[in-house]
VOTORNU-666092 format. One record per residue (C-alpha): residue in three letters; x, z, y. Coordinates in steps of 0.5 Angstrom, whole numbers, padded with zeros to 4 digits, always signed. Layout:
N
ALAXZY;...
% end
This chain:
65
UNK+0086+0015+0486;UNK+0094+0013+0486;UNK+0096+0011+0480;UNK+0103+0009+0478;UNK+0107+0007+0472;UNK+0110+0012+0468;UNK+0118+0011+0468;UNK+0121+0018+0468;UNK+0120+0025+0465;UNK+0118+0027+0472;UNK+0112+0022+0472;UNK+0110+0024+0465;UNK+0110+0031+0467;UNK+0106+0029+0473;UNK+0101+0025+0470;UNK+0100+0031+0464;UNK+0098+0036+0470;UNK+0094+0031+0473;UNK+0090+0030+0466;UNK+0089+0037+0466;UNK+0086+0038+0472;UNK+0081+0032+0470;UNK+0079+0034+0464;UNK+0072+0036+0466;UNK+0071+0029+0469;UNK+0065+0026+0468;UNK+0064+0019+0465;UNK+0063+0013+0470;UNK+0066+0017+0476;UNK+0072+0016+0480;UNK+0075+0022+0477;UNK+0073+0020+0470;UNK+0076+0013+0471;UNK+0082+0016+0473;UNK+0083+0020+0467;UNK+0082+0014+0462;UNK+0087+0010+0466;UNK+0092+0016+0466;UNK+0091+0018+0459;UNK+0092+0010+0457;UNK+0099+0010+0461;UNK+0101+0017+0458;UNK+0099+0014+0451;UNK+0104+0008+0452;UNK+0109+0012+0455;UNK+0109+0017+0449;UNK+0109+0011+0444;UNK+0116+0009+0447;UNK+0119+0015+0448;UNK+0117+0020+0443;UNK+0117+0016+0436;UNK+0117+0019+0430;UNK+0120+0016+0424;UNK+0123+0018+0417;UNK+0117+0023+0416;UNK+0114+0023+0409;UNK+0108+0027+0409;UNK+0108+0028+0402;UNK+0115+0032+0402;UNK+0113+0035+0409;UNK+0107+0038+0407;UNK+0106+0042+0400;UNK+0099+0045+0398;UNK+0098+0051+0393;UNK+0093+0051+0389;
% end
């Protein structure tokens, strides 16, 4: 397991690709641990780089009855 901080878009894309390949990993295995760590890193990266602001769900989504 070679895990590094996600600092660039290329790092982010590589982490997403690795997550995709680990999606069937079982819990409490080295692969499952790697999946858990990578998803945490990706969530952190996304929180910093893909901030959603100014979205009013009431104005964005309108339901018809």
